[in-house]
LODO-858403 format. One record per residue: residue in one letter; residue number from 1; y, z negated, x negated of N, C-alpha, C in turn. Coordinates in pm, 1 decimal. Example, Ala and Ser with C-alpha at 12.3 -4.5 7.8 and 13.67 -1.06 7.14 Angstrom:
residues 2
<rec 'A',1,<-569.0,-780.0,-1319.0>,<-450.0,-780.0,-1230.0>,<-330.0,-780.0,-1320.0>>
<rec 'S',2,<-225.0,-708.0,-1285.0>,<-106.0,-714.0,-1367.0>,<3.0,-787.0,-1290.0>>
//
This chain:
residues 53
<rec 'M',1,<-119.8,0.0,-82.2>,<0.0,0.0,0.0>,<126.0,0.0,-86.5>>
<rec 'L',2,<123.6,-81.1,-193.3>,<240.0,-89.4,-282.3>,<266.0,43.5,-352.2>>
<rec 'V',3,<159.2,116.3,-384.5>,<173.2,246.9,-448.5>,<243.2,344.4,-354.3>>
<rec 'L',4,<206.5,341.8,-229.5>,<269.5,431.3,-131.2>,<416.8,396.5,-111.3>>
<rec 'L',5,<446.7,268.0,-110.9>,<585.8,225.0,-97.6>,<668.4,270.8,-217.3>>
<rec 'G',6,<612.7,256.4,-336.2>,<681.5,301.4,-457.5>,<701.4,452.3,-459.8>>
<rec 'A',7,<598.8,526.3,-418.9>,<609.4,672.1,-413.8>,<715.1,714.6,-313.0>>
<rec 'G',8,<720.4,646.3,-200.0>,<821.8,677.4,-99.5>,<962.5,650.3,-150.6>>
<rec 'A',9,<979.1,540.8,-223.4>,<1110.7,508.4,-279.2>,<1153.2,613.6,-381.5>>
<rec 'M',10,<1059.3,657.8,-465.8>,<1090.6,761.0,-565.8>,<1130.0,892.9,-499.0>>
<rec 'L',11,<1056.9,930.3,-393.5>,<1089.8,1053.6,-321.7>,<1226.6,1044.2,-255.0>>
<rec 'W',12,<1257.1,928.5,-199.1>,<1387.4,909.8,-135.2>,<1499.9,922.6,-238.0>>
<rec 'M',13,<1482.3,858.7,-355.4>,<1585.3,867.4,-460.5>,<1600.8,1010.7,-510.7>>
<rec 'A',14,<1489.3,1083.0,-525.3>,<1496.4,1222.3,-569.4>,<1570.1,1307.2,-466.7>>
<rec 'W',15,<1544.8,1282.0,-339.4>,<1612.3,1356.2,-233.1>,<1763.1,1328.2,-235.2>>
<rec 'Q',16,<1800.7,1202.1,-256.3>,<1942.1,1165.9,-261.9>,<2010.7,1234.0,-379.6>>
<rec 'L',17,<1946.2,1237.9,-494.3>,<2004.1,1304.7,-611.3>,<2015.7,1455.3,-590.1>>
<rec 'A',18,<1917.1,1515.0,-527.9>,<1918.8,1659.8,-505.0>,<2031.9,1700.0,-411.4>>
<rec 'R',19,<2069.5,1612.2,-321.0>,<2174.9,1643.6,-224.1>,<2315.3,1622.6,-277.8>>
<rec 'R',20,<2330.1,1554.3,-390.3>,<2463.7,1525.0,-444.3>,<2523.4,1649.0,-510.4>>
<rec 'S',21,<2649.1,1674.7,-484.3>,<2715.8,1790.0,-545.9>,<2787.2,1751.1,-675.4>>
<rec 'E',22,<2822.2,1623.2,-690.8>,<2896.2,1580.7,-810.2>,<2810.6,1580.6,-935.9>>
<rec 'L',23,<2680.1,1581.2,-922.2>,<2591.8,1571.5,-1037.1>,<2612.5,1689.0,-1132.7>>
<rec 'G',24,<2633.7,1806.4,-1081.1>,<2655.0,1924.4,-1164.6>,<2793.4,1931.1,-1225.0>>
<rec 'E',25,<2883.7,1845.6,-1183.9>,<3021.8,1849.2,-1230.5>,<3051.2,1743.9,-1336.4>>
<rec 'A',26,<2948.8,1684.9,-1396.7>,<2969.3,1579.6,-1496.7>,<3032.1,1637.8,-1622.9>>
<rec 'S',27,<3121.9,1563.1,-1680.8>,<3190.3,1605.1,-1801.8>,<3102.0,1581.3,-1923.6>>
<rec 'R',28,<3098.9,1674.1,-2017.1>,<3019.9,1658.6,-2140.0>,<3068.5,1539.2,-2221.1>>
<rec 'A',29,<3196.6,1508.6,-2215.6>,<3250.9,1396.3,-2292.0>,<3193.5,1264.1,-2243.1>>
<rec 'H',30,<3168.6,1252.6,-2114.6>,<3112.4,1129.7,-2059.8>,<2961.9,1119.8,-2083.1>>
<rec 'L',31,<2896.3,1232.2,-2109.9>,<2751.9,1231.8,-2130.0>,<2712.9,1218.3,-2276.7>>
<rec 'A',32,<2808.8,1230.4,-2367.2>,<2779.2,1223.4,-2509.9>,<2737.6,1082.0,-2548.0>>
<rec 'I',33,<2634.4,1072.0,-2629.9>,<2587.7,942.7,-2676.6>,<2571.6,951.1,-2828.6>>
<rec 'T',34,<2615.5,848.3,-2896.3>,<2606.1,846.9,-3042.3>,<2468.6,797.9,-3084.4>>
<rec 'F',35,<2439.0,813.7,-3211.2>,<2311.3,767.5,-3264.3>,<2295.1,617.7,-3244.5>>
<rec 'W',36,<2399.1,541.1,-3274.0>,<2389.4,395.0,-3265.5>,<2380.1,347.7,-3120.9>>
<rec 'Q',37,<2440.4,420.2,-3029.6>,<2423.7,386.4,-2887.9>,<2279.0,410.2,-2845.1>>
<rec 'G',38,<2218.1,515.0,-2896.6>,<2078.0,542.1,-2867.9>,<1986.5,434.8,-2924.9>>
<rec 'V',39,<2018.3,387.8,-3046.2>,<1939.6,279.9,-3106.5>,<1950.9,153.6,-3021.1>>
<rec 'A',40,<2071.7,120.2,-2978.0>,<2092.2,0.6,-2895.8>,<2020.2,13.8,-2762.0>>
<rec 'L',41,<2013.9,133.1,-2708.2>,<1947.6,155.0,-2580.2>,<1798.4,125.1,-2588.2>>
<rec 'Q',42,<1738.1,143.6,-2703.5>,<1595.9,115.1,-2718.7>,<1564.5,-32.3,-2695.6>>
<rec 'F',43,<1658.8,-118.9,-2727.1>,<1637.1,-262.0,-2708.5>,<1665.5,-306.7,-2564.8>>
<rec 'V',44,<1736.3,-224.1,-2489.6>,<1764.8,-255.2,-2349.3>,<1647.4,-213.3,-2261.5>>
<rec 'N',45,<1577.9,-106.9,-2300.9>,<1465.9,-55.2,-2224.1>,<1344.9,-146.4,-2242.9>>
<rec 'L',46,<1313.0,-227.1,-2144.0>,<1206.3,-325.4,-2154.9>,<1068.8,-271.5,-2115.8>>
<rec 'R',47,<1062.7,-156.0,-2056.1>,<933.5,-106.8,-2008.0>,<829.7,-86.1,-2119.4>>
<rec 'P',48,<860.7,-21.2,-2232.1>,<757.3,-4.9,-2334.5>,<703.6,-138.4,-2385.9>>
<rec 'G',49,<785.0,-240.1,-2395.1>,<739.4,-369.9,-2440.2>,<650.3,-439.2,-2340.0>>
<rec 'S',50,<670.3,-410.4,-2213.3>,<589.6,-476.1,-2110.1>,<452.5,-409.9,-2094.5>>
<rec 'M',51,<431.7,-296.6,-2154.1>,<304.7,-224.8,-2139.1>,<199.9,-275.3,-2239.0>>
<rec 'H',52,<237.0,-360.6,-2332.4>,<144.1,-409.6,-2434.4>,<90.3,-546.9,-2399.6>>
<rec 'S',53,<36.7,-562.4,-2281.8>,<-11.5,-695.5,-2243.5>,<-162.1,-706.7,-2252.8>>
//
């Protein structure tokens, strides 16, 4: 049951993103990420660490 609920939530989010028109209008300056920002992001992403249980 939980798997179906999760799949439904993912489909709903994908549908919401597909309907947005502003997504294609993002500025390249706002999307740029530096090397050090990418390194810092690795420590924020907790999912890979939680998979080693």
